[in-house]
C-alpha positions in Angstrom: -0.1 0.4 -0.1 1.3 3.1 -0.4 2.0 6.0 1.5 -1.3 8.8 1.3 -0.9 12.1 2.8 -4.4 12.3 3.7 -4.7 9.4 6.1 -1.9 11.0 7.8 -3.0 13.0 11.3 -1.2 15.5 13.2 -2.1 15.7 16.8 0.8 18.1 18.1 3.2 20.2 16.8 5.6 22.5 18.3 8.8 24.5 16.1 12.1 25.3 17.8 14.2 28.2 16.5 17.6 27.8 17.5 20.5 29.7 14.7 20.1 28.7 11.8 17.7 25.5 12.6 14.7 24.9 13.2 13.8 21.6 14.9 9.8 20.5 14.8 8.4 18.1 17.7 5.5 16.5 16.9 3.1 13.8 17.2 1.1 12.1 14.2 -1.2 9.0 13.5 -1.5 6.9 10.6 -4.9 5.4 9.0 -5.8 5.8 12.5 -3.1 3.4 13.6 -0.5 3.7 16.6 0.4 7.4 17.6 4.0 8.1 17.2 6.6 11.0 17.5 8.3 12.4 15.2 11.4 15.2 15.3 12.7 17.1 13.0 15.1 19.9 11.6 15.1 21.8 8.7 18.4 23.8 8.2 19.0 27.3 5.8 20.6 27.9 3.2 22.5 30.9 1.8 19.3 32.0 0.7 17.7 31.5 4.6 15.4 29.6 3.1 14.2 26.6 5.3 14.7 23.1 4.2 14.7 19.5 5.7 17.9 17.6 6.6 18.8 14.6 8.8 18.2 15.2 12.8 21.8 13.8 13.4 23.0 14.6 16.9 21.4 17.5 18.8 23.2 20.8 20.5 23.1 20.6 24.4 20.9 23.6 23.8 18.4 22.7 21.6 17.9 18.9 23.6 17.1 21.1 26.2 14.8 23.7 24.3 12.5 21.0 22.7 12.3 18.3 26.3 9.1 20.7 27.1 7.4 20.0 23.7 8.5 15.9 24.1 7.2 15.5 27.1 3.6 17.8 25.7 3.8 14.8 23.0 3.8 12.0 25.5 1.3 13.3 27.2 -1.0 13.4 23.4 0.0 9.6 22.9 
């Protein structure tokens, strides 16, 4: 079965901006299945536009900044 964007429901989303990057914390549910936590990163390119990137490692400030959002997200699951 192919992925269908219409079946992917966003339950929760908070975005945090840091220097040159944005980290998003969300809870999504696909086709009424299990709710899942998603953490993603977008980096600013030379023109300042955000593009998706591998989350990779978090700096301490990023981890501390998104921790409250992770805790809120867990309450939605």
